[in-house]
C-alpha positions as CSV (number, residue, x, y, z in Angstrom):
1,M,17.1,-8.0,7.3
2,E,15.1,-5.8,9.7
3,I,18.4,-4.7,11.3
4,L,19.8,-3.6,7.9
5,M,16.6,-1.7,7.1
6,S,16.7,0.1,10.5
7,I,20.3,1.1,9.9
8,L,19.3,2.4,6.4
9,A,16.4,4.4,7.9
10,G,18.8,5.9,10.5
11,I,21.3,6.8,7.8
12,L,18.6,8.5,5.7
13,F,17.4,10.5,8.8
14,M,20.9,11.5,9.6
15,A,21.7,12.6,6.0
16,G,18.4,14.5,5.7
17,T,18.9,16.2,9.0
18,Y,22.4,17.3,8.0
19,M,21.1,18.7,4.8
20,V,18.1,20.5,6.5
21,L,20.6,22.3,8.8
22,S,22.5,23.9,5.9
23,K,21.9,27.5,4.7
24,N,21.3,26.6,1.0
25,M,17.6,26.4,0.1
26,I,17.9,23.5,-2.4
27,R,19.8,21.4,0.2
28,I,16.9,22.0,2.7
29,I,14.4,20.8,0.1
30,I,16.4,17.7,-0.7
31,G,16.9,17.1,3.0
32,T,13.2,17.0,3.6
33,A,12.8,14.6,0.7
34,I,15.5,12.3,2.2
35,I,13.8,12.5,5.6
36,S,10.5,11.4,4.1
37,H,12.2,8.5,2.3
38,G,13.6,7.5,5.7
39,A,10.1,7.6,7.1
40,H,8.9,5.3,4.3
41,V,11.7,2.8,5.0
42,L,10.9,3.0,8.7
43,L,7.2,2.3,8.1
44,L,8.1,-0.7,6.0
45,T,10.5,-2.1,8.6
46,M,8.2,-1.6,11.5
47,A,5.5,-3.6,9.7
48,G,7.9,-6.5,9.3
49,L,9.5,-7.8,6.2
50,K,7.3,-10.8,5.6
51,T,6.8,-12.9,2.5
52,G,3.6,-14.5,1.5
53,A,0.7,-14.6,-0.9
54,P,-1.3,-11.5,-1.7
55,P,-4.5,-11.2,0.4
56,L,-7.0,-12.4,-2.2
57,L,-10.0,-14.6,-1.5
58,G,-9.4,-17.0,-4.3
59,L,-5.9,-18.0,-3.3
60,K,-5.4,-20.9,-0.8
61,A,-2.1,-20.1,0.8
62,S,-0.7,-20.7,4.3
63,T,0.6,-17.2,4.9
64,Y,-0.7,-13.8,3.6
65,T,1.0,-10.4,3.6
66,D,-0.6,-7.5,5.3
67,P,-1.7,-4.8,2.8
68,L,-2.1,-2.0,5.4
69,P,1.6,-1.0,5.6
70,Q,1.9,-0.9,1.9
71,A,-1.2,1.4,1.7
72,L,0.3,3.6,4.4
73,I,3.6,3.9,2.6
74,L,1.8,4.7,-0.7
75,T,-0.2,7.5,1.0
76,A,3.0,8.8,2.6
77,I,4.8,8.8,-0.8
78,V,2.0,10.9,-2.3
79,I,2.0,13.3,0.5
80,S,5.8,13.7,0.5
81,F,5.7,14.3,-3.3
82,G,3.2,17.1,-2.8
83,V,5.1,18.7,0.0
84,T,8.4,18.4,-1.9
85,S,6.8,20.0,-5.0
86,F,5.4,22.8,-2.9
87,F,8.9,23.4,-1.3
88,I,10.4,23.5,-4.8
89,V,7.9,26.1,-6.0
90,L,8.3,28.1,-2.9
91,G,12.1,28.0,-3.2
92,Y,12.0,29.0,-6.8
93,R,9.7,31.9,-6.1
94,A,11.9,33.1,-3.3
95,Y,14.9,32.9,-5.6
96,K,13.2,34.8,-8.3
97,E,12.1,37.6,-5.8
98,T,15.4,37.9,-3.9
99,G,18.0,36.6,-6.3
100,T,19.6,34.3,-3.8
101,D,18.9,30.9,-2.2
102,D,20.9,31.5,0.9
103,T,18.7,31.6,4.0
104,E,20.8,34.1,5.8
105,K,20.3,36.6,3.0
106,L,16.6,35.9,2.9
107,R,16.2,37.1,6.5
108,G,14.5,40.6,6.7
109,T,16.1,43.7,8.1
110,D,15.6,44.9,11.6
111,S,14.5,48.4,10.6
112,Y,10.8,49.2,11.0
113,D,10.6,52.2,8.5
């Protein structure tokens, strides 16, 4: 199962990188969100896909799951949501100011007048 999750993380990184390299602002924003999802899957895979009881004191179980990777992924999800929402607002503002979302047209001129 870890092999499948590693391949999935690689596919997400690949698709996100492809989208970030485009000239369209919305594709860049979606690409960064896909890369962050790839990082979440990679964190989960690196922690190991184990099954067991939740780490509670009252339970008498033979194996317990580690809550630290889940806490790290939850924190990463919150941070990526904030970054994605900031990028959306920034892209919307740039579109409203310039009338385009093409990054080549957003580039300034070379004149220093």
